[in-house]
C-alpha positions in Angstrom: 0.0 0.0 0.0 1.2 3.5 -0.8 1.1 4.9 2.7 1.6 8.6 1.5 -1.5 8.4 -0.6 -3.4 6.6 2.1 -2.6 9.3 4.6 -3.6 12.0 2.2 -7.0 10.3 1.5 -7.7 10.2 5.3 -7.0 14.1 5.4 -9.2 14.7 2.3 -12.1 12.7 3.8 -11.9 14.4 7.2 -12.0 17.8 5.7 -14.7 17.2 3.1 -17.0 15.6 5.8 -16.3 18.5 8.2 -17.4 21.0 5.5 -20.8 19.4 4.9 -21.9 18.7 8.4 -25.3 20.7 8.9 -24.2 22.7 12.0 -23.6 26.1 10.2 -26.1 25.5 7.3 -28.9 24.8 9.8 -28.0 28.0 11.7 -28.0 30.0 8.5 -31.4 28.7 7.4 -33.0 29.6 10.7 -31.1 33.0 11.0 -33.7 35.8 11.4 -36.7 33.6 11.2 -39.7 34.0 13.7 -42.5 31.6 13.6 -46.1 32.4 15.0 -47.7 30.1 17.5 -46.1 27.0 18.9 -43.0 25.3 17.4 -42.7 21.5 17.1 -39.5 20.1 15.8 -39.3 16.8 13.9 -35.8 15.6 12.7 -35.6 12.5 10.7 -32.8 10.7 8.8 -29.2 9.7 9.3 -28.2 13.3 10.1 -31.2 13.9 12.3 -29.4 14.2 15.6 -26.9 16.7 14.3 -29.5 18.8 12.7 -31.7 18.7 15.8 -28.8 19.8 17.9 -28.0 22.6 15.6 -31.6 23.8 15.4 -32.0 23.7 19.2 -29.1 26.1 19.6 -30.1 28.3 16.6 -33.8 28.8 17.3 -34.7 32.3 18.6 -38.0 31.1 20.2 -38.7 28.3 22.6 -40.0 25.1 21.0 -42.9 23.1 22.5 -41.4 19.7 21.8 -39.0 17.8 19.6 -38.4 14.4 18.3 -35.3 12.8 16.6 -35.6 9.6 14.5 -32.3 8.4 13.4 -30.2 5.2 12.6 -29.0 3.0 15.4 -25.7 4.3 16.9 -26.4 7.9 15.6 -27.7 9.5 18.7 -24.7 11.2 20.5 -26.4 12.5 23.6 -29.4 14.3 25.0 -30.9 17.4 23.4 -32.9 19.6 25.7 -36.6 19.2 24.9 -36.1 16.3 22.6 -37.0 12.6 22.7 -34.6 10.6 20.5 -35.3 7.4 18.8 -33.1 4.9 16.9 -34.5 2.6 14.3 -33.8 0.3 11.5 -32.0 1.2 8.2 -32.2 0.4 5.2 -35.2 -1.9 6.2 -37.6 -0.3 8.6 -38.2 -2.2 11.9 -40.7 -1.9 14.9 -38.7 1.0 16.3 -39.2 2.8 13.0 -42.9 2.4 13.4 -43.0 3.3 17.1 -40.9 6.5 16.5 -43.1 7.5 13.6 -46.2 7.0 15.6 -44.8 9.2 18.3 -44.2 11.9 15.8 -47.9 11.5 14.4 -49.1 11.8 18.1 -47.2 15.0 18.7 -48.5 16.6 15.5 -52.1 15.7 16.0 -54.6 18.4 16.4 -52.4 21.3 15.5 -53.7 24.8 14.9 -53.3 27.0 11.8 -50.5 29.3 13.5 -48.4 26.3 14.7 -45.3 25.4 12.9 -43.6 22.1 12.3 -39.9 22.6 11.9 -39.1 19.5 9.8 -35.4 18.6 9.5 -35.0 16.0 6.9 -32.1 13.9 5.6 -31.5 10.8 3.7 -32.4 7.6 5.4 -35.8 8.9 6.3 -37.6 6.5 4.0 -36.7 3.6 6.3 -36.7 5.5 9.6 -39.8 7.4 9.2 -42.6 4.9 8.4 -46.2 3.9 9.1 -46.8 1.1 6.7 -50.2 0.4 5.2 -49.1 -3.2 4.8 -47.4 -5.5 7.2 -44.0 -4.5 8.3 -42.8 -7.9 7.1 -44.0 -7.4 3.6 -42.7 -3.8 3.4 -39.3 -5.2 4.4 -39.6 -7.9 1.7 -40.5 -5.4 -1.0 -37.6 -3.2 -0.1 -35.2 -6.0 0.0 -36.5 -7.3 -3.5 -35.9 -3.8 -4.9 -32.3 -3.5 -3.4 -31.5 -6.9 -4.7 -32.7 -6.1 -8.2 -30.5 -3.0 -8.3 -33.3 -0.5 -8.2 -32.2 3.0 -7.8 -33.4 5.3 -5.0 -36.0 7.1 -7.1 -37.6 3.7 -8.1 -37.5 2.4 -4.6 -39.2 5.5 -3.2 -41.8 5.6 -5.9 -43.0 2.3 -4.6 -42.6 3.0 -0.9 -44.6 6.3 -1.0 -47.7 4.4 -1.9 -47.4 1.8 0.8 -47.0 4.4 3.6 -49.3 6.6 5.6 -46.5 9.4 5.9 -44.6 9.4 2.6 -45.3 11.1 -0.6 -46.7 14.3 1.1 -49.0 12.4 3.5 -47.2 13.7 6.6 -47.8 17.4 5.5 -51.6 16.4 5.0 -51.7 15.0 8.5 -50.1 18.2 10.0 -52.7 20.5 8.4 -53.7 23.3 9.1 -50.2 23.9 10.7 -47.4 25.1 8.5 -44.2 23.0 7.8 -40.8 24.7 7.5 -38.7 21.9 6.0 -34.9 22.1 6.0 -33.3 19.4 3.9 -30.0 17.7 3.4 -30.2 16.0 0.0 -28.7 12.6 -0.5 -30.2 12.2 -4.0 -28.8 13.2 -7.3 -30.4 16.4 -8.5 -32.2 17.1 -5.2 -35.7 16.0 -6.0 -37.6 17.2 -2.9 -40.4 14.6 -3.3 -37.9 11.7 -3.2 -35.6 12.7 -0.4 -36.8 10.3 2.4 -39.7 9.7 0.1 -40.9 13.2 0.4 -43.1 13.2 3.5 -43.9 16.9 3.2 -43.7 17.6 -0.5 -46.2 17.0 -3.4 -45.4 13.7 -5.1 -44.4 13.9 -8.8 -44.4 10.2 -9.4 -47.6 8.4 -10.7 -49.3 5.2 -10.2 -48.5 4.2 -13.7 -44.7 4.6 -12.9 -45.1 2.5 -9.8 -46.7 -0.3 -11.7 -44.1 -0.1 -14.4 -41.4 -0.6 -11.7 -43.3 -3.6 -10.4 -43.2 -5.1 -13.9 -39.6 -4.1 -14.6 -38.3 -6.1 -11.6 -40.9 -8.7 -11.3 -41.8 -7.8 -7.7 -43.8 -10.1 -5.7 -46.7 -8.3 -4.0 -49.9 -9.0 -2.0 -53.1 -8.0 -3.4 -53.3 -5.3 -0.7 -49.9 -3.8 -1.8 -50.9 -3.8 -5.5 -54.1 -2.1 -4.7 -52.2 0.6 -2.8 -50.0 1.2 -5.8 -53.1 2.2 -7.7 -54.0 4.9 -5.2 -52.7 8.5 -6.2 -50.5 10.5 -3.7 -51.0 14.2 -2.9 -50.1 16.5 -5.8 -50.5 19.8 -4.2 -49.6 21.2 -0.7 -50.0 24.8 0.2 -48.7 24.8 3.7 -45.0 23.7 3.2 -41.8 25.7 2.7 -38.7 23.8 1.7 -35.0 24.7 1.8 -32.1 22.5 0.8 -29.1 23.3 2.8 -26.6 20.7 1.5 -26.1 18.2 -1.3 -23.5 16.1 -3.2 -22.4 19.2 -5.2 -21.3 20.6 -1.9 -19.5 17.5 -1.0 -17.6 17.4 -4.2 -16.6 21.0 -3.9 -15.3 20.3 -0.3 -13.3 17.3 -1.5 -11.8 19.4 -4.3 -10.8 22.1 -1.9 -9.1 19.5 0.4 -7.2 18.0 -2.5 -6.1 21.4 -3.6 -4.8 22.2 -0.1 -2.5 19.2 -0.5 -1.1 20.4 -3.8 -3.4 18.5 -6.2 -5.0 20.2 -9.2 -8.7 19.2 -8.8 -10.8 18.2 -11.8 -14.6 18.0 -11.4 -16.1 15.2 -13.3 -19.8 15.0 -12.3 -22.2 15.1 -9.4 -24.6 12.8 -11.3 -22.7 9.5 -11.0 -25.4 6.9 -11.4 -24.1 3.7 -12.9 -23.1 0.3 -11.5 -20.5 0.5 -8.9 -18.0 -1.7 -10.6 -18.5 0.1 -13.9 -17.8 3.4 -12.1 -14.6 2.0 -10.6 -13.5 0.8 -14.0 -14.3 4.2 -15.6 -12.1 6.0 -12.9 -9.2 3.6 -13.4 -9.4 4.4 -17.1 -9.1 8.1 -16.3 -6.2 7.3 -14.0 -4.4 5.4 -16.7 -4.8 8.3 -19.2 -3.3 10.8 -16.8 -0.8 8.8 -14.7 2.3 10.0 -16.4 1.6 13.7 -17.0 4.0 14.8 -14.2 1.3 16.8 -12.3 -0.6 16.1 -9.2 -4.1 15.6 -10.2 -7.4 14.8 -8.3 -10.5 13.7 -10.3 -13.7 14.0 -8.4 -17.1 12.5 -8.9 -20.2 12.5 -6.8 -23.6 10.7 -6.9 -24.8 7.2 -6.0 -23.8 4.1 -7.8 -25.7 0.8 -8.0 -24.6 -2.7 -6.7 -26.0 -5.6 -8.7 -26.2 -8.7 -6.4 -24.7 -11.9 -7.8 -23.3 -13.2 -4.5 -24.0 -13.4 -0.9 -21.0 -11.5 0.5 -20.8 -8.4 2.5 -20.1 -4.8 1.2 -21.5 -1.7 -0.2 -21.5 0.4 -3.3 -18.5 2.5 -2.4 -16.3 -0.5 -1.3 -17.4 -2.2 -4.6 -16.5 0.9 -6.6 -13.1 1.1 -5.1 -12.4 -2.6 -5.7 -13.7 -2.3 -9.2 -10.9 0.2 -10.0 -8.1 -2.0 -8.5 -7.3 -4.1 -11.6 -7.3 -1.1 -13.9 -4.7 0.9 -11.9 -2.6 -2.1 -11.0 1.1 -1.3 -11.2 0.6 2.5 -11.2 2.5 3.4 -8.0 1.4 6.9 -7.9 -2.4 6.4 -8.2 -5.1 5.7 -5.6 -8.9 5.6 -5.8 -11.3 5.9 -3.0 -15.0 6.2 -2.6 -17.1 7.0 0.5 -20.6 7.5 1.7 -20.9 10.9 3.5 -23.0 9.5 6.2 -20.2 7.1 7.4 -21.8 3.8 6.4 -21.7 1.8 3.2 -24.5 -0.6 2.8 -24.9 -3.0 5.8 -21.4 -2.4 7.0 -19.4 -0.4 9.6 -17.3 1.1 6.8 -17.9 4.5 5.0 -16.2 3.1 1.8 -13.0 1.8 0.4 -9.5 2.7 -0.8 -7.2 1.0 -3.4 -4.1 1.9 -5.0 -1.6 0.6 -7.7 -0.3 -2.0 -5.2 -3.8 -3.4 -4.3 -3.9 -6.2 -6.9 -0.4 -7.5 -6.1 -1.1 -7.2 -2.3 -4.2 -9.3 -2.8 -2.4 -11.9 -4.9 0.4 -12.2 -2.3 -2.3 -13.2 0.3 -3.9 -15.6 -2.0 -6.9 -13.3 -2.5 -8.9 -12.8 -5.8 -10.4 -9.4 -6.5 -12.4 -10.7 -9.3 -13.9 -13.4 -7.1 -14.6 -10.8 -4.3 -16.5 -8.7 -6.8 -18.5 -11.7 -8.1 -19.5 -12.6 -4.6 -20.3 -8.9 -3.7 -17.7 -9.5 -0.9 -15.6 -6.3 -1.1 -15.7 -5.8 2.7 -13.7 -8.9 3.6 -10.9 -8.3 1.0 -10.6 -4.6 1.7 -10.4 -5.4 5.4 -7.7 -7.9 4.8 -5.6 -5.3 2.8 -6.3 -2.3 5.1 -8.4 -0.6 2.4 -11.6 0.0 4.5 -12.4 3.5 5.3 -14.0 3.8 8.6 -15.3 7.1 10.0 -18.2 6.1 12.3 -21.4 8.2 12.0 -20.6 11.6 10.6 -23.6 13.7 11.4 -24.4 14.4 7.8 -25.7 12.7 4.7 -25.2 14.2 1.3 -24.6 11.2 -0.9 -21.1 9.6 -2.0 -18.0 11.1 -3.5 -15.2 9.1 -5.4 -11.8 10.4 -6.0 -8.8 9.5 -8.2 -5.6 10.8 -6.8 -2.5 10.9 -9.1 0.7 11.9 -7.5 3.6 13.4 -9.4 5.6 10.5 -10.9 
């Protein structure tokens, strides 16, 4: 392993994540705002605790009550006036349902001058849920979609119609109170009706699209679930104001600034990366090969969300698979590294944020009798990267603005 590049990668990650934590952006979004009536704070998603803490410190008025609903292990302490819940992700569980019911109870019977300060981040689709089918079937449908390689928009198009709170239904529940939504986007292009399945935003997807997704992936559904997919979601909501305070473009910009501080010339590729994880890794390795001998320190940055197509039963995530997918293409290039991370600090069902490879990874694996190709076929990137020291582990970061992948090319 190229230890110099590995150390620089850690510095880039720390700086980039620090730049997109919601502390300052939540404060700015609330600066100078005064709300009539009572204020109830609902914070949902992987970044929910950090957003709630920032809001509790930034609000100029007292709030009546607050609830945080976030992923297991993401609550970092008490917040005055808040009840904090941890629940299942990416599959909702009983704690997801209990926490959501607590939010619904708190926001029942509100008045027209009351305000819901709704702090929303990615992961809310699983964490904030009151299913209209059994929890077991909802989990099964979600797992079917994940296994088939459905993208997040397709998954949320289905989940909205199987839920009592998604697709604008939570906003309907809160009427006549107003909702002030402050949002960290984890979806390419910031579609407000898709982030956490849009609990407080009019739904742009249609029943026809939902049924097309069912046919596309051959989903197995109960009669009840299929009937729900034919019921339309709210298309107009007049009581909601939404503000996006962070997204993957911000993450890419922050990563580029960190690279520049280390002497690299940053090159922005895209913030719409939305292809297979292995294909993305191969693409980045091709870029590395084209520029590896130009005698300049270069950093190519791409943001978005890649897709894992399951062919095995191993353990890993899209960022680990992207990194491993680049390893063969950069083999032998001693001045090249590729890494990819999820800004929330988790990658799929693992404790890793992502993965790192460099020009020595392929030979290091061979020396230990390990096969990168076999690991990719088994979707088992975690085990191989762990063995080679290529896992990137940050722990919960307090933010969630999608993924960033970087090619570093040191001067030869």
